[in-house]
LOPAMAR-764418 format. One line per field, with one value per residue: residue in one letter; chain; y, x, z of N, C-alpha, C in turn. Coordinates in pm, 1 decimal, padded with zeros to 6 digits. Atoms other than C-alpha are relative to their C-alpha. Last residue first. Example, Ala and Ser with C-alpha at 12.3 -4.5 7.8 and 13.67 -1.06 7.14 Angstrom:
REM residues 2
type: [S_A]
mol: [A_A]
n.north: [-00119.0_-00119.0]
n.east: [-00082.0_00089.0]
n.up: [-00006.0_00000.0]
ca.north: [-00106.0_-00450.0]
ca.east: [01367.0_01230.0]
ca.up: [00714.0_00780.0]
c.north: [00109.0_00120.0]
c.east: [-00077.0_00090.0]
c.up: [00073.0_00000.0]
***
This chain:
REM residues 175
type: [X_X_X_X_X_X_X_X_X_X_X_X_X_X_X_X_X_X_X_X_X_X_X_X_X_X_X_X_X_X_X_X_X_X_X_X_X_X_X_X_X_X_X_X_X_X_X_X_X_X_X_X_X_X_X_X_X_X_X_X_X_X_X_X_X_X_X_X_X_X_X_X_X_X_X_X_X_X_X_X_X_X_X_X_X_X_X_X_X_X_X_X_X_X_X_X_X_X_X_X_X_X_X_X_X_X_X_X_X_X_X_X_X_X_X_X_X_X_X_X_X_X_X_X_X_X_X_X_X_X_X_X_X_X_X_X_X_X_X_X_X_X_X_X_X_X_X_X_X_X_X_X_X_X_X_X_X_X_X_X_X_X_X_X_X_X_X_X_X_X_X_X_X_X_X]
mol: [A_A_A_A_A_A_A_A_A_A_A_A_A_A_A_A_A_A_A_A_A_A_A_A_A_A_A_A_A_A_A_A_A_A_A_A_A_A_A_A_A_A_A_A_A_A_A_A_A_A_A_A_A_A_A_A_A_A_A_A_A_A_A_A_A_A_A_A_A_A_A_A_A_A_A_A_A_A_A_A_A_A_A_A_A_A_A_A_A_A_A_A_A_A_A_A_A_A_A_A_A_A_A_A_A_A_A_A_A_A_A_A_A_A_A_A_A_A_A_A_A_A_A_A_A_A_A_A_A_A_A_A_A_A_A_A_A_A_A_A_A_A_A_A_A_A_A_A_A_A_A_A_A_A_A_A_A_A_A_A_A_A_A_A_A_A_A_A_A_A_A_A_A_A_A]
n.north: [-00145.2_-00033.5_-00044.4_00030.3_-00112.7_-00089.2_-00122.4_00031.7_00041.0_-00120.9_-00077.2_00072.4_-00014.7_-00137.9_-00014.8_-00013.0_-00122.0_-00105.8_-00131.6_-00029.9_-00058.8_00075.9_-00058.8_00001.5_00030.1_-00118.9_-00121.4_-00093.3_00000.9_-00058.1_-00129.8_00012.6_-00074.2_00023.0_-00076.8_-00034.4_00022.4_00083.4_-00080.1_00029.4_-00046.6_-00146.7_-00042.4_00028.7_-00097.8_-00128.3_00009.7_-00000.5_-00134.6_-00083.6_00038.0_-00050.8_-00144.8_-00026.4_00031.0_-00104.8_-00121.8_00021.3_-00005.9_-00139.3_-00069.0_00036.2_00126.5_00099.8_-00022.9_00042.8_00074.5_-00072.2_-00099.4_-00096.0_-00106.1_00026.8_00077.8_00080.6_00026.6_00118.9_00104.8_-00034.3_00097.2_00137.1_00023.1_00006.1_00127.4_00107.7_-00002.7_00049.4_00144.6_00059.6_-00015.2_00102.7_-00038.6_-00015.1_-00118.8_-00107.5_-00117.1_-00083.0_-00114.7_-00124.3_-00054.0_00007.6_-00040.3_-00142.6_-00073.3_00000.8_-00087.5_-00136.6_-00030.5_-00009.8_-00125.8_-00105.1_00006.1_-00057.6_-00144.6_-00052.6_00001.8_-00136.8_-00059.5_-00060.6_-00118.1_-00016.0_-00043.8_00085.5_00141.9_00025.2_-00004.8_00121.5_00115.8_00017.4_00103.8_00127.1_00045.0_00036.3_00124.4_00109.1_00025.0_00076.9_00134.0_00073.7_00022.1_00108.3_00122.6_00040.2_00062.4_00130.4_00092.6_00032.3_00096.7_00125.3_00055.4_00061.6_00143.9_00024.8_-00031.9_-00141.6_-00047.7_00040.6_-00042.6_-00145.1_-00066.0_00002.7_-00065.9_-00143.7_-00059.4_-00009.5_-00135.5_-00073.0_-00041.9_00096.0_00014.2_-00127.5_-00046.1_00075.1_-00045.5_-00107.6_00055.6]
n.east: [-00018.7_-00101.6_-00117.5_-00128.4_-00096.8_00010.3_00071.0_00136.9_00073.1_00027.8_00103.8_00126.8_00041.4_00047.2_00133.0_-00003.6_00065.2_-00100.6_00060.0_00075.4_-00090.2_-00008.7_00082.0_-00066.2_-00141.9_-00078.9_00054.9_-00110.2_-00112.5_-00113.2_-00047.7_-00130.6_-00106.4_-00003.9_00105.4_-00048.7_00094.6_-00063.6_-00083.2_-00140.5_-00032.7_00000.9_-00125.5_-00111.9_00003.9_-00046.7_-00144.1_-00066.7_00010.0_-00092.2_-00134.9_-00020.6_-00017.8_-00130.6_-00103.9_00003.2_-00054.5_-00144.1_-00054.5_00000.8_-00104.7_-00135.1_-00040.3_-00047.4_-00140.9_-00077.6_-00117.6_-00073.5_-00084.7_-00029.1_-00080.7_-00141.6_-00034.2_-00117.3_-00080.3_-00082.6_00054.6_-00019.0_-00084.9_00039.3_00134.1_-00016.1_-00064.6_00096.8_00097.4_-00067.8_-00016.0_00132.5_00033.0_-00069.5_-00139.3_-00040.8_00054.9_00034.2_-00084.2_00005.7_00091.8_-00071.5_-00081.3_00054.3_00140.3_00008.5_-00068.6_00089.9_00112.3_-00050.2_-00013.5_00134.0_00056.9_-00069.0_00050.5_00134.6_-00017.8_-00045.1_00108.5_00034.0_-00109.0_00057.4_00076.5_00026.5_00138.1_00097.0_-00025.6_00038.9_00145.8_00049.6_-00028.6_00089.5_00101.2_-00060.2_-00087.7_00083.6_00069.9_-00097.3_-00031.0_00113.3_-00008.5_-00103.7_00045.3_00097.7_-00074.1_-00073.4_00096.3_00040.5_-00112.1_-00014.9_00104.0_-00029.9_-00124.0_00022.1_-00025.0_-00132.2_-00109.0_-00030.6_-00100.2_00022.5_00127.8_00012.6_-00094.6_00048.3_00129.4_-00014.4_-00097.1_00042.9_-00018.6_-00120.8_-00074.2_-00021.2_00127.7_00050.6_-00085.5_00039.0_00132.3_-00018.5_-00051.1]
n.up: [00010.3_00098.8_-00073.7_00063.9_-00008.3_00115.1_-00041.7_-00039.3_00120.5_00077.0_-00067.1_00015.4_00139.8_00016.6_-00058.2_-00145.5_-00044.8_-00001.5_-00013.9_00120.8_00098.1_00123.0_00104.6_00130.1_-00020.8_-00030.4_00057.1_00026.3_-00092.1_00071.5_-00048.4_-00063.1_00065.9_00143.0_00065.4_00132.9_00109.1_00102.0_00089.4_-00027.9_-00134.8_00002.8_00062.8_-00089.8_-00108.8_00051.6_00022.6_-00130.5_-00054.8_00075.6_-00039.8_-00136.0_00011.2_00061.3_-00099.1_-00102.2_00060.5_00010.9_-00135.7_-00044.0_00076.4_-00048.7_00061.0_-00094.5_-00029.5_00116.1_-00043.8_-00102.2_00062.6_-00104.4_00057.5_-00026.6_-00118.5_00028.5_-00117.9_00013.1_-00085.5_-00140.4_-00068.0_00034.2_-00055.9_-00145.6_-00031.7_00023.3_-00109.1_-00119.4_00014.5_-00018.8_-00142.3_-00079.3_-00022.0_-00139.9_-00063.2_00092.5_-00022.3_00120.3_00001.4_00029.3_-00108.8_-00135.9_-00006.1_00030.6_-00106.5_-00116.0_00031.5_-00010.9_-00143.2_-00056.8_00046.2_-00075.0_-00138.4_00002.5_00009.9_-00129.4_-00098.7_-00037.3_-00077.4_-00120.2_00039.1_00143.0_00018.4_-00068.7_00026.0_00139.3_00007.7_-00063.7_00085.8_00114.6_-00019.0_-00039.1_00108.4_00114.7_-00033.7_00003.4_00141.6_00055.5_-00058.9_00071.6_00137.2_-00005.3_-00031.0_00121.0_00090.7_-00053.2_00016.4_00141.6_00034.0_-00069.0_00054.7_00130.8_-00006.4_-00058.1_00092.3_-00006.9_-00095.1_-00138.4_-00055.8_00016.6_-00089.0_-00137.8_-00019.1_00018.4_-00093.6_-00139.6_-00052.7_00038.7_-00118.0_-00108.3_-00070.6_-00049.7_-00109.8_-00118.0_-00042.0_-00095.7_-00124.5]
ca.north: [-08930.7_-09308.0_-09394.6_-09419.4_-09439.4_-09682.3_-09859.0_-10199.0_-10080.7_-09890.7_-10202.6_-10412.5_-10159.5_-10142.8_-10522.2_-10550.6_-10678.3_-10933.7_-11238.9_-11569.6_-11588.7_-11644.3_-11475.0_-11664.4_-11604.8_-11424.2_-11737.4_-12033.8_-12276.8_-12214.9_-12451.1_-12726.1_-12716.7_-12943.7_-12826.5_-13100.7_-13104.7_-13132.3_-12847.4_-13067.5_-12904.1_-12945.2_-13310.6_-13374.2_-13198.1_-13404.7_-13730.1_-13631.9_-13540.9_-13872.2_-14066.9_-13876.8_-13943.3_-14316.0_-14337.3_-14155.7_-14389.3_-14697.1_-14564.1_-14491.1_-14840.7_-15003.5_-14808.5_-14545.7_-14240.2_-14367.0_-14344.3_-14068.1_-14233.3_-14544.6_-14760.9_-15094.3_-15034.7_-14756.0_-14624.5_-14464.7_-14211.3_-13917.1_-14077.9_-13903.8_-13569.9_-13581.3_-13668.1_-13383.2_-13137.4_-13240.6_-13199.5_-12853.6_-12755.1_-12899.5_-12680.4_-12836.1_-12789.4_-13142.5_-13347.3_-13629.3_-13853.2_-14194.9_-14473.6_-14592.7_-14502.6_-14512.8_-14848.5_-14981.6_-14873.5_-15032.5_-15356.4_-15356.9_-15282.2_-15563.9_-15797.3_-15684.6_-15753.6_-16103.1_-16160.7_-16054.5_-16398.0_-16548.4_-16615.2_-16853.8_-16900.9_-17111.2_-16969.0_-16619.8_-16614.2_-16730.1_-16459.9_-16202.6_-16258.3_-16068.4_-15779.2_-15748.1_-15756.8_-15496.5_-15268.7_-15309.7_-15201.4_-14910.2_-14791.2_-14835.5_-14625.4_-14364.6_-14358.6_-14300.4_-14026.0_-13855.6_-13872.8_-13703.2_-13435.2_-13378.8_-13322.7_-12942.8_-12904.5_-13082.9_-13432.9_-13593.1_-13429.9_-13443.6_-13791.9_-13916.8_-13810.8_-13890.8_-14238.5_-14317.4_-14237.2_-14598.3_-14780.2_-14809.2_-14552.8_-14430.4_-14773.3_-14895.2_-14620.8_-14704.5_-15040.5]
ca.east: [03374.6_03410.2_03227.7_02889.5_02553.1_02285.2_02228.1_02310.2_02619.3_02737.4_02699.7_02896.4_03175.0_03192.5_03200.8_03491.4_03440.6_03693.1_03483.8_03612.4_03883.3_03621.9_03693.1_03815.4_03732.4_03399.1_03186.0_03404.5_03110.8_02778.5_02533.3_02380.7_02013.0_01717.0_01624.7_01831.0_01736.5_02028.8_01938.7_01813.9_01470.7_01451.1_01560.5_01282.1_01020.5_01124.0_01093.6_00749.4_00627.1_00754.6_00578.2_00254.0_00282.4_00340.3_00047.0_-00182.5_-00078.7_-00138.6_-00483.2_-00567.0_-00456.7_-00656.6_-00971.8_-01072.3_-01099.8_-01429.0_-01583.1_-01831.0_-01939.6_-02073.9_-02244.4_-02369.7_-02712.4_-02793.0_-03145.0_-03316.3_-03581.2_-03383.0_-03348.5_-03639.0_-03585.3_-03212.9_-03284.5_-03536.4_-03294.9_-03020.7_-03255.0_-03357.1_-02989.7_-02901.4_-03172.4_-03489.9_-03658.6_-03595.6_-03434.0_-03685.8_-03575.5_-03419.7_-03601.1_-03895.9_-03832.8_-03453.8_-03460.1_-03717.9_-03501.1_-03195.3_-03387.9_-03494.3_-03138.0_-03000.8_-03264.1_-03179.1_-02812.9_-02896.2_-03104.9_-02825.6_-02663.3_-02994.7_-02872.3_-02607.6_-02643.3_-02331.8_-02083.3_-02231.0_-02213.5_-01851.9_-01763.7_-01956.1_-01769.0_-01443.3_-01591.1_-01874.8_-01633.3_-01408.2_-01703.4_-01811.1_-01465.0_-01476.4_-01809.4_-01692.1_-01384.8_-01599.1_-01836.7_-01549.4_-01401.2_-01738.3_-01800.9_-01468.6_-01520.6_-01886.7_-01821.7_-01781.0_-02068.5_-02319.1_-02403.8_-02713.2_-02746.8_-02387.8_-02346.7_-02664.7_-02578.2_-02208.2_-02220.7_-02550.7_-02437.6_-02373.5_-02644.8_-02892.1_-03038.0_-02693.5_-02534.9_-02829.8_-02775.6_-02406.8_-02492.0]
ca.up: [10233.2_10190.9_10515.7_10342.2_10508.4_10388.3_10722.0_10574.0_10387.4_10697.5_10909.8_10662.0_10642.3_11022.5_11050.0_10809.7_10455.2_10330.5_10414.2_10280.0_10545.5_10813.6_11139.5_11440.4_11806.5_11749.1_11771.2_11855.4_11836.0_11669.7_11833.8_11619.4_11543.4_11612.0_11961.3_12122.9_12492.3_12734.3_12965.9_13251.5_13239.2_12861.6_12891.8_13144.3_12930.1_12625.6_12820.5_12951.3_12599.4_12460.2_12735.8_12674.3_12299.1_12358.7_12601.0_12353.3_12069.7_12285.3_12380.6_12016.8_11913.3_12191.8_12097.6_12348.9_12123.7_11974.4_12321.1_12238.7_11911.9_12080.7_11822.0_11944.9_11789.5_11547.3_11583.4_11284.0_11387.6_11254.5_10910.6_10735.3_10913.5_10839.1_10475.2_10444.5_10605.6_10360.7_10064.5_10180.7_10220.1_09878.1_09721.4_09590.7_09252.7_09131.5_09404.8_09445.1_09729.7_09673.0_09856.2_09646.4_09281.2_09301.3_09477.6_09232.0_08938.1_09098.5_09150.2_08782.5_08662.9_08875.9_08728.6_08373.5_08446.0_08568.8_08250.0_08011.6_07995.0_07882.2_07526.7_07658.8_08031.9_08099.3_07847.1_07853.5_08232.1_08221.5_07967.0_08176.9_08503.1_08441.2_08246.7_08498.1_08791.6_08629.8_08559.2_08923.7_09040.0_08794.6_08934.7_09293.9_09220.7_09048.7_09347.4_09588.4_09369.0_09337.6_09712.4_09781.5_09516.4_09609.2_09980.8_09979.0_09731.6_09956.1_09844.4_09693.4_09352.1_09227.9_09373.4_09210.0_08856.7_08837.9_08988.6_08810.7_08455.8_08351.8_08549.8_08264.5_08027.4_07923.8_07894.2_07689.1_07432.4_07414.2_07252.0]
c.north: [00053.8_00149.0_00046.7_00058.0_-00044.8_00116.8_00099.5_00126.8_-00028.7_-00033.1_00126.5_00079.6_-00066.1_00025.7_00142.0_00024.1_00004.1_00131.5_00104.5_00142.6_00037.3_00071.4_-00078.8_00056.2_00000.6_-00027.5_00118.9_00127.5_00100.0_00011.1_00047.2_00137.0_-00015.4_00082.3_-00012.5_00069.2_00048.6_-00025.8_-00079.2_00078.0_-00022.8_00055.6_00151.1_00045.5_-00020.9_00107.4_00132.8_-00004.9_00009.5_00142.5_00086.8_-00030.7_00063.8_00150.0_00031.0_-00024.0_00112.4_00124.4_-00018.7_00014.0_00145.9_00072.4_-00032.6_-00134.2_-00111.6_00020.1_-00046.8_-00069.8_00070.6_00101.3_00106.7_00104.8_-00020.6_-00070.7_-00091.4_-00014.2_-00129.9_-00106.8_00028.0_-00102.0_-00145.3_-00030.9_-00015.5_-00135.6_-00112.1_-00002.2_-00059.4_-00152.0_-00062.2_00008.4_-00111.0_00043.8_00018.1_00116.0_00115.7_00128.4_00073.5_00115.9_00130.6_00079.4_00010.1_00050.7_00150.5_00075.3_00007.1_00100.4_00141.7_00035.9_00022.1_00136.0_00108.4_-00001.3_00070.5_00152.0_00048.0_00007.2_00142.1_00066.1_00071.6_00130.6_00020.5_00038.9_-00088.0_-00148.3_-00032.7_-00005.4_-00132.5_-00116.7_-00027.5_-00113.8_-00135.4_-00052.9_-00047.1_-00134.3_-00115.0_-00029.3_-00088.3_-00141.4_-00082.1_-00034.2_-00120.3_-00128.4_-00042.2_-00069.7_-00138.4_-00097.8_-00042.7_-00107.7_-00134.1_-00064.9_-00068.1_-00148.7_-00031.1_00025.6_00150.6_00062.0_-00021.2_00052.2_00151.3_00073.3_00008.2_00074.1_00151.4_00061.4_00016.1_00137.4_00084.7_00061.6_-00098.5_-00011.6_00126.1_00035.9_-00069.7_00054.0_00109.0]
c.east: [00102.5_00030.4_00108.5_00112.3_00131.6_00094.5_-00012.6_-00076.0_-00145.8_-00074.3_-00033.8_-00114.5_-00135.4_-00044.2_-00050.8_-00140.5_00003.4_-00058.6_00109.9_-00053.3_-00073.7_00091.6_00023.8_-00095.7_00075.0_00148.2_00085.1_-00049.8_00105.6_00114.4_00120.1_00045.3_00128.1_00104.5_00002.9_-00114.4_00058.6_-00091.1_00066.6_00094.2_00147.4_00039.4_00006.3_00132.1_00116.2_00000.3_00055.3_00152.1_00072.3_00000.1_00103.7_00141.7_00021.2_00026.0_00138.8_00106.6_00005.8_00068.3_00151.6_00060.0_00007.4_00111.6_00141.3_00030.7_00059.9_00150.3_00086.3_00127.3_00086.9_00099.7_00019.6_00091.0_00151.1_00041.5_00115.2_00088.8_00079.5_-00053.4_00016.9_00076.5_-00043.1_-00134.1_00020.5_00060.4_-00101.7_-00095.3_00065.6_00006.6_-00136.4_-00032.8_00068.8_00145.6_00037.2_-00064.8_-00034.9_00076.9_00004.1_-00098.0_00072.1_00082.9_-00049.8_-00143.0_-00011.2_00060.4_-00097.3_-00110.3_00052.3_00006.3_-00140.1_-00056.3_00064.6_-00060.6_-00134.8_00018.9_00047.8_-00110.8_-00032.6_00106.0_-00059.7_-00071.4_-00037.0_-00145.3_-00109.1_00019.2_-00047.9_-00152.6_-00049.2_00037.0_-00081.5_-00101.8_00061.8_00086.6_-00085.2_-00067.3_00099.3_00020.5_-00113.1_00019.1_00102.5_-00050.3_-00093.4_00079.1_00066.3_-00097.2_-00034.7_00115.2_00011.2_-00101.6_00034.0_00127.4_-00008.0_00034.0_00138.0_00125.5_00016.8_00095.9_-00009.5_-00128.2_-00014.2_00094.2_-00039.4_-00130.3_00011.5_00106.6_-00031.7_00015.5_00122.5_00075.1_00011.7_-00135.7_-00059.3_00086.5_-00041.4_-00132.3_00016.6]
c.up: [00088.9_-00001.8_-00094.4_00083.5_-00059.8_00006.8_-00114.6_00033.5_00032.5_-00128.7_-00077.7_00061.5_-00021.8_-00142.6_-00015.4_00051.2_00152.0_00049.1_00007.9_00003.8_-00127.7_-00098.7_-00127.3_-00102.6_-00131.3_00016.9_00042.7_-00066.6_-00047.3_00100.1_-00082.1_00048.9_00080.0_-00073.0_-00151.7_-00073.9_-00132.0_-00119.6_-00109.1_-00091.0_00032.2_00136.4_-00012.0_-00060.4_00095.7_00109.3_-00051.2_-00015.6_00133.7_00053.5_-00071.1_00048.7_00137.0_-00010.4_-00055.5_00106.5_00103.6_-00056.7_-00003.6_00139.0_00042.0_-00074.0_00048.5_-00063.6_00085.0_00022.0_-00116.1_00044.2_00103.4_-00055.0_00105.5_-00061.9_00007.1_00128.0_-00040.7_00122.9_-00006.3_00094.4_00148.5_00083.9_-00024.3_00064.9_00150.3_00034.7_-00014.6_00119.1_00124.1_-00008.2_00030.4_00149.1_00079.6_00005.9_00145.8_00075.4_-00091.5_00027.6_-00133.8_-00005.9_-00031.0_00100.9_00143.9_00012.7_-00022.0_00118.1_00117.6_-00029.9_00022.0_00148.7_00056.7_-00039.4_00086.5_00140.2_-00004.4_-00000.9_00137.8_00104.7_00045.5_00088.9_00120.7_-00028.5_-00146.0_-00026.2_00060.0_-00035.2_-00141.1_-00004.3_00060.0_-00092.2_-00126.7_-00000.2_00030.2_-00113.0_-00115.8_00028.1_-00013.9_-00148.3_-00053.4_00056.8_-00079.0_-00140.1_00005.7_00023.6_-00131.0_-00095.0_00053.9_-00020.9_-00145.8_-00036.3_00064.6_-00053.0_-00136.5_00008.2_00058.5_-00083.2_-00008.0_00101.0_00150.8_00062.8_-00009.2_00093.4_00147.0_00029.5_-00012.6_00091.0_00148.1_00062.4_-00031.8_00115.2_00116.0_00068.8_00062.5_00120.9_00128.6_00052.4_00105.6]
***
């Protein structure tokens, strides 16, 4: 049974991702392909009992068709990677797909979605409010001021300021 897993779609997520992506993107692409692989495994496990009930001995025919289409896809559209570096493969894919035209795709204006515009307005408003409070002197910088500095000395400290300074500087007043 495991033999058919290995010649079928089982190793595809690990094999193709490692070959098709640059090293810095392999981890992200691998996690996405693993998630898709497990989602498909769940679908197969969920659907197969119904297929077996209705198709009987022919329950494996849909899987054979998927395997055939995947083989044709790999044969026709996936590039051969043997003996090529990732940089050469990337250049070949760019060259192959450079004539593809994407309609209704405006990358330059991707910042102009309603959510992005609302976010930008909110950040501008917050910046203006902070600048106004800074100018008026009432801005809270995230810390509380030390009040009564120098008026009262803590009772926990028995070392005078001259002793402390001499300890820091390394000189001794004991002589």
